[in-house]
C-alpha positions as CSV (number, residue, x, y, z in Angstrom):
1,M,26.7,-15.8,19.3
2,K,24.6,-13.4,17.2
3,S,21.0,-14.5,17.2
4,I,18.1,-13.5,14.8
5,A,14.5,-14.6,14.6
6,I,12.6,-15.4,11.4
7,L,8.9,-15.7,11.7
8,T,6.7,-17.0,8.8
9,P,3.1,-18.3,8.5
10,K,4.1,-20.1,5.3
11,I,4.4,-23.9,5.0
12,D,6.4,-23.5,1.8
13,T,9.0,-21.0,3.1
14,F,11.9,-22.8,1.4
15,S,10.3,-22.8,-2.1
16,N,11.0,-19.1,-1.9
17,P,14.6,-18.8,-3.2
18,T,15.1,-15.3,-1.7
19,L,14.3,-16.4,1.8
20,T,16.4,-19.5,1.3
21,L,19.4,-17.5,0.2
22,L,18.9,-15.0,3.1
23,I,19.0,-17.9,5.6
24,E,22.1,-19.4,4.0
25,K,23.9,-16.0,4.1
26,L,22.9,-15.4,7.7
27,L,24.2,-18.9,8.7
28,E,27.5,-18.2,6.8
29,S,27.8,-14.9,8.8
30,G,27.6,-16.8,12.1
31,F,24.0,-16.1,13.1
32,K,22.0,-18.5,15.2
33,I,18.6,-18.6,13.6
34,L,15.4,-19.0,15.6
35,F,12.7,-20.1,13.1
36,F,9.1,-19.5,14.2
37,G,6.6,-21.2,11.9
38,Y,4.5,-24.2,10.9
39,E,5.9,-27.6,9.9
40,Q,7.4,-27.0,6.4
41,I,6.6,-29.0,3.2
42,F,10.4,-29.4,2.8
43,I,13.6,-27.9,4.1
44,P,17.0,-28.1,2.3
45,D,19.2,-30.8,3.9
46,D,22.1,-28.4,4.3
47,I,19.9,-26.0,6.3
48,K,17.6,-28.2,8.3
49,D,19.9,-29.2,11.1
50,K,21.2,-25.6,11.6
51,L,17.9,-24.0,12.5
52,N,16.2,-23.8,15.9
53,F,12.5,-24.4,15.4
54,Y,9.6,-22.9,17.5
55,H,5.8,-22.9,17.1
56,L,4.1,-19.7,15.9
57,P,2.7,-17.7,18.9
58,F,-0.7,-16.0,19.1
59,H,-1.8,-16.0,15.5
60,F,-5.6,-15.6,15.6
61,Y,-7.2,-12.3,14.5
62,K,-8.8,-11.2,17.7
63,F,-8.0,-12.0,21.4
64,Y,-11.0,-12.9,23.5
65,K,-10.4,-12.1,27.3
66,R,-11.6,-15.5,28.6
67,P,-9.7,-16.7,31.7
68,Y,-8.3,-19.7,29.8
69,D,-7.1,-17.6,26.9
70,V,-5.5,-15.0,29.2
71,V,-3.5,-17.6,31.1
72,K,-2.4,-19.3,27.8
73,L,-1.3,-15.9,26.4
74,V,0.7,-14.9,29.5
75,K,2.5,-18.3,29.5
76,Q,3.2,-17.9,25.8
77,Y,4.6,-14.4,26.1
78,Y,6.7,-15.4,29.1
79,K,8.2,-18.2,27.1
80,L,8.8,-15.8,24.1
81,Y,10.6,-13.3,26.3
82,R,12.8,-16.0,27.7
83,I,13.7,-17.4,24.3
84,L,14.2,-14.1,22.5
85,K,15.8,-12.0,25.2
86,V,17.1,-14.1,28.2
87,E,18.5,-17.1,26.3
88,N,19.4,-15.5,22.9
89,N,19.5,-11.7,23.1
90,V,17.7,-11.4,19.7
91,K,17.9,-7.9,18.4
92,T,16.2,-8.3,15.0
93,L,13.1,-10.1,13.9
94,I,12.4,-10.8,10.2
95,C,8.7,-11.5,9.5
96,V,7.1,-12.7,6.3
97,D,3.9,-11.4,4.7
98,P,0.9,-9.8,6.4
99,M,0.2,-12.4,9.1
100,G,3.9,-12.6,9.9
101,L,3.9,-8.8,10.5
102,V,0.9,-9.0,12.7
103,I,2.5,-11.6,14.9
104,A,5.8,-9.7,14.9
105,G,4.0,-6.5,16.0
106,R,2.4,-8.3,18.9
107,I,5.7,-9.7,20.0
108,R,7.4,-6.3,19.8
109,R,4.9,-4.9,22.3
110,L,6.6,-7.3,24.8
111,V,10.2,-7.5,23.4
112,N,12.0,-4.5,21.9
113,L,13.2,-5.8,18.5
114,R,14.1,-4.3,15.2
115,V,11.4,-5.5,12.7
116,I,12.3,-6.3,9.1
117,Y,9.2,-6.9,7.0
118,T,9.7,-9.2,3.9
119,S,6.7,-8.7,1.7
120,F,6.0,-11.2,-1.0
121,E,2.2,-11.0,-1.1
122,I,0.3,-7.7,-0.9
123,F,-3.2,-7.4,0.7
124,F,-5.4,-4.6,-0.7
125,E,-8.2,-3.5,1.6
126,D,-10.7,-2.7,-1.1
127,E,-10.6,-6.3,-2.4
128,F,-11.8,-7.9,0.8
129,F,-15.4,-9.0,1.5
130,I,-14.7,-11.3,4.4
131,E,-14.5,-9.7,7.9
132,S,-11.5,-11.7,9.0
133,K,-9.5,-10.5,6.1
134,K,-10.5,-6.9,6.8
135,V,-9.4,-7.3,10.4
136,L,-6.0,-8.7,9.3
137,K,-5.4,-5.8,6.9
138,K,-6.2,-3.2,9.6
139,L,-3.7,-5.0,11.9
140,E,-1.1,-5.1,9.2
141,I,-1.5,-1.4,8.6
142,K,-1.3,-0.8,12.4
143,Y,2.0,-2.7,12.8
144,S,3.5,-1.3,9.6
145,K,4.3,1.8,11.8
146,I,6.9,-0.2,13.8
147,V,8.7,-1.6,10.7
148,E,12.3,-0.4,10.3
149,L,13.1,-2.0,6.9
150,V,10.8,-3.5,4.2
151,V,12.2,-6.0,1.7
152,I,10.2,-6.0,-1.5
153,Q,10.9,-7.1,-5.1
154,D,10.8,-3.9,-7.2
155,K,9.9,-0.2,-7.3
156,D,6.4,-0.9,-8.7
157,R,5.5,-3.3,-5.9
158,E,7.1,-1.0,-3.4
159,K,4.7,1.8,-4.4
160,L,1.7,-0.5,-4.2
161,L,2.7,-1.6,-0.7
162,K,3.4,2.0,0.5
163,D,0.0,3.1,-0.7
164,A,-1.7,0.1,0.9
165,N,0.1,0.2,4.3
166,K,0.9,3.8,5.1
167,F,4.4,3.2,6.6
168,K,6.1,5.9,8.7
169,G,8.4,8.3,6.8
170,K,11.5,6.8,8.4
171,T,10.9,3.2,7.1
172,K,13.6,2.1,4.7
173,F,12.9,0.0,1.6
174,L,15.2,-2.5,-0.1
175,N,14.4,-4.1,-3.5
176,I,15.4,-7.7,-4.0
177,P,13.7,-9.9,-6.6
178,V,12.4,-13.4,-5.7
179,S,15.1,-15.3,-7.5
180,P,17.6,-18.1,-6.9
181,K,21.3,-17.5,-6.5
182,P,23.4,-18.3,-9.6
183,L,23.8,-22.0,-10.3
184,T,25.7,-23.9,-12.9
185,I,24.1,-27.1,-14.0
186,L,26.6,-29.7,-14.8
187,P,25.7,-32.5,-17.3
188,D,24.8,-35.8,-15.7
189,N,23.1,-39.0,-16.7
190,Y,19.6,-38.0,-15.7
191,D,17.2,-38.7,-18.6
192,I,13.8,-36.9,-18.0
193,Y,12.3,-38.7,-21.0
194,L,13.1,-42.1,-19.6
195,D,12.2,-41.1,-16.0
196,L,8.8,-39.7,-16.8
197,K,8.0,-41.8,-19.9
198,I,7.8,-38.9,-22.3
199,P,8.3,-39.6,-26.0
200,K,11.7,-38.5,-27.1
201,D,10.5,-36.6,-30.1
202,K,8.5,-34.1,-28.0
203,K,9.6,-30.7,-26.7
204,I,8.8,-30.4,-23.0
205,V,6.8,-27.4,-21.8
206,V,6.9,-27.1,-18.0
207,Y,4.4,-25.5,-15.6
208,S,5.9,-25.7,-12.1
209,G,4.3,-24.1,-9.0
210,T,1.0,-23.5,-7.3
211,L,-2.1,-25.0,-8.9
212,Q,-4.6,-22.3,-7.8
213,E,-7.1,-20.8,-10.2
214,W,-5.0,-17.6,-10.8
215,S,-2.1,-19.7,-12.2
216,G,-4.2,-20.4,-15.3
217,I,-3.7,-24.1,-14.9
218,N,-7.3,-25.0,-15.7
219,G,-7.1,-23.2,-19.0
220,I,-3.8,-24.7,-19.8
221,L,-5.3,-28.2,-19.3
222,N,-8.2,-27.3,-21.4
223,L,-5.8,-26.7,-24.3
224,L,-4.9,-30.4,-24.2
225,Q,-8.4,-31.2,-25.2
226,N,-8.4,-28.8,-28.2
227,G,-5.7,-26.6,-29.7
228,W,-2.5,-28.2,-28.3
229,N,0.3,-28.6,-30.7
230,P,1.2,-32.3,-30.8
231,A,5.0,-31.5,-31.1
232,F,4.9,-30.4,-27.4
233,W,4.5,-32.3,-24.1
234,L,3.1,-30.5,-21.1
235,L,4.9,-31.3,-17.8
236,V,2.9,-30.1,-14.7
237,H,5.0,-30.1,-11.5
238,S,3.7,-29.3,-8.0
239,H,5.6,-29.3,-4.6
240,C,2.3,-29.9,-2.8
241,A,0.6,-33.3,-2.8
242,L,-2.9,-33.3,-4.2
243,D,-5.7,-35.1,-2.5
244,I,-6.9,-38.2,-4.4
245,N,-10.3,-36.6,-4.8
246,D,-8.9,-33.2,-6.0
247,V,-10.9,-32.0,-9.1
248,L,-7.6,-30.9,-10.8
249,L,-6.0,-34.3,-10.3
250,E,-9.1,-36.0,-11.7
251,K,-8.9,-33.7,-14.7
252,I,-5.2,-34.6,-15.2
253,N,-5.8,-38.3,-14.8
254,L,-8.6,-38.1,-17.4
255,L,-6.3,-36.4,-19.9
256,K,-3.7,-39.1,-19.3
257,M,-6.3,-41.8,-19.9
258,Q,-7.2,-40.1,-23.2
259,N,-3.5,-40.3,-24.2
260,R,-3.0,-36.6,-24.2
261,N,0.5,-35.1,-24.1
262,I,0.7,-34.5,-20.3
263,T,2.7,-35.7,-17.3
264,F,2.0,-34.8,-13.7
265,H,5.1,-34.8,-11.4
266,N,3.9,-34.4,-7.8
267,K,7.1,-34.3,-5.8
268,A,8.8,-31.8,-3.5
269,F,12.5,-31.4,-4.2
270,N,14.5,-31.0,-0.9
271,D,17.5,-29.7,-2.7
272,F,17.2,-26.7,-5.1
273,N,20.1,-28.1,-7.2
274,D,18.0,-31.2,-7.9
275,Y,15.0,-29.1,-8.7
276,A,17.1,-26.9,-11.1
277,K,18.5,-30.0,-12.8
278,F,15.0,-31.3,-13.3
279,L,13.8,-28.1,-14.8
280,S,16.9,-27.7,-17.0
281,N,15.8,-30.7,-19.0
282,C,12.7,-28.7,-20.2
283,H,12.5,-26.5,-23.2
284,V,9.9,-23.9,-22.4
285,G,8.5,-22.6,-19.1
286,I,5.1,-21.2,-18.3
287,A,4.7,-18.4,-15.7
288,T,1.2,-17.1,-16.0
289,Y,-0.8,-14.9,-13.6
290,F,-4.5,-14.3,-14.0
291,P,-6.1,-12.1,-11.3
292,N,-9.4,-13.0,-9.7
293,T,-11.6,-12.1,-6.8
294,V,-11.7,-15.6,-5.2
295,D,-8.2,-16.4,-4.0
296,I,-6.9,-14.3,-1.1
297,F,-3.8,-12.9,-2.9
298,A,-5.1,-13.1,-6.5
299,G,-6.2,-9.5,-7.2
300,K,-3.8,-6.6,-7.8
301,N,-1.1,-8.6,-6.1
302,I,-1.2,-11.1,-9.0
303,E,-2.0,-8.5,-11.7
304,E,1.2,-6.6,-10.8
305,I,3.4,-9.6,-10.0
306,G,6.5,-7.7,-10.9
307,L,9.8,-9.4,-9.9
308,S,8.1,-11.6,-7.2
309,S,7.7,-14.6,-9.6
310,G,10.2,-17.2,-8.4
311,K,9.4,-19.5,-11.2
312,F,10.0,-16.9,-13.8
313,A,13.4,-16.0,-12.3
314,T,14.4,-19.7,-12.0
315,Y,13.5,-20.2,-15.7
316,M,15.6,-17.2,-16.6
317,M,18.6,-18.3,-14.6
318,L,18.4,-21.7,-16.3
319,G,18.1,-20.1,-19.8
320,I,14.5,-21.5,-20.4
321,P,12.5,-19.3,-22.7
322,T,9.2,-18.6,-21.0
323,I,5.6,-17.7,-21.7
324,T,4.2,-15.2,-19.3
325,T,1.1,-13.0,-19.0
326,A,1.3,-9.5,-20.4
327,N,1.6,-7.5,-17.2
328,S,3.6,-4.3,-17.2
329,I,7.0,-5.6,-16.0
330,F,7.0,-8.8,-18.1
331,K,6.1,-6.8,-21.2
332,K,8.9,-4.3,-20.5
333,L,11.5,-7.0,-19.9
334,N,10.4,-9.0,-23.0
335,S,10.7,-5.9,-25.1
336,R,14.2,-5.4,-23.8
337,Y,15.5,-9.0,-23.7
338,K,13.2,-11.2,-25.9
339,F,13.1,-13.9,-23.2
340,G,10.0,-15.6,-24.7
341,E,6.4,-14.5,-25.3
342,T,3.8,-12.6,-23.3
343,I,0.1,-13.4,-23.7
344,K,-3.3,-12.0,-22.7
345,L,-5.3,-15.3,-23.1
346,I,-4.5,-18.9,-22.5
347,E,-5.6,-19.7,-26.0
348,E,-2.5,-17.8,-27.3
349,I,-0.1,-20.4,-25.8
350,P,0.2,-22.6,-29.0
351,L,1.1,-19.7,-31.2
352,A,3.5,-18.4,-28.5
353,L,5.3,-21.8,-28.5
354,S,5.8,-21.7,-32.3
355,K,7.2,-18.2,-32.1
356,I,9.7,-19.2,-29.3
357,F,11.1,-22.0,-31.5
358,D,11.5,-19.7,-34.5
359,N,14.5,-18.2,-32.6
360,Y,15.1,-20.6,-29.7
361,N,18.9,-20.4,-29.2
362,K,18.9,-16.6,-29.1
363,R,16.2,-16.6,-26.6
364,T,18.0,-19.0,-24.2
365,I,21.0,-16.5,-24.2
366,A,18.6,-13.6,-23.7
367,C,17.1,-15.3,-20.6
368,K,20.5,-15.7,-18.9
369,D,21.3,-12.0,-19.7
370,L,18.0,-10.9,-18.2
371,Y,18.8,-12.9,-15.0
372,E,22.3,-11.5,-14.6
373,N,21.2,-7.9,-15.3
374,E,17.8,-7.8,-13.5
375,L,17.3,-10.8,-11.2
376,N,20.5,-11.9,-9.6
377,P,19.7,-11.5,-5.9
378,V,23.1,-12.0,-4.4
379,S,24.2,-8.3,-4.0
380,G,20.8,-7.4,-2.5
381,I,20.9,-10.2,0.0
382,D,24.5,-9.2,0.9
383,N,23.3,-5.6,1.6
384,L,20.5,-6.9,3.8
385,V,22.8,-9.1,5.8
386,H,25.2,-6.2,6.2
387,Y,22.3,-4.0,7.4
388,I,21.4,-6.7,10.0
389,E,25.0,-7.1,11.2
390,E,25.2,-3.4,11.9
391,T,23.0,-4.0,14.9
392,Y,25.7,-6.2,16.5
393,A,28.7,-4.0,15.6
């Protein structure tokens, strides 16, 4: 049986539709998948039982040559060699993001594997002020030399990564957007208004995804206090559970106590179809990205988000007009397709909502056209699987 290893330091791997589709396609092609990673927030039910799970090996920044650590490392590498080569004859390792590449590079010193680097977050050395991050970037650059193929979302982000990582001239690049496979949502009896106790006369504006500072979520919540159009209802959805003492959760609860137009839906969907059905009941999406110097991936990586916004692609696939920040690719796509509105400031959201509903039906059609022409990932994933299969030909 053909075997392949996937290595990721992410706990939300399966919220990335590109990785999920890749895994589905590899399984369909008869691959046995060895999944090295942490415990996941959720795994789709139709995938969970088909993966072979292993803990991540050696994932600290530096190795200290203490006797205990040396013995532990030798045992770990012996186990890795046995799993990857003796028991499974793995020929290709797919690694995710900088820490994933560093671990893959360390493994390759022991086991000769083709390394495919799937880059969804880009580190920039000049943005780091913490020593551990600088060390990680140096290691990422070091191990970029052994990468055979890089999967990245678009030509703009490809150039950014090339400049940051200094790959060898022979390294190949494949552009695949972070985007779900095409999905047809069939009508059913689900009533989001009844389920979430939202007044039926309101239009639902959904923000779904991370609640970190760069998402603009704090500014969006501030609008509920002053400047929010009462015709709209804000639905905030997060896959990750918030701690009861989380400042953001306290802010949301205060807004609810003040009878503001907001609902917080804090649930991970184990099935993307269920998630898509949930979102398809909403009228407008928000996919905003505001760079900062605090969050680890929130500088240029966020400023030039390109086609790595999974939430944006999902809204487009579902035909949900969307408000985005005015970065270069979103501005270009909106000029071509009129998928929604681009903004520079959070305070522009109320006006953007009004503009979207001036021509709403045309915008929903434009979203689906954009998805089909620019974001459909199927052919790209098929090309990637074919490239991997060539190793076993």
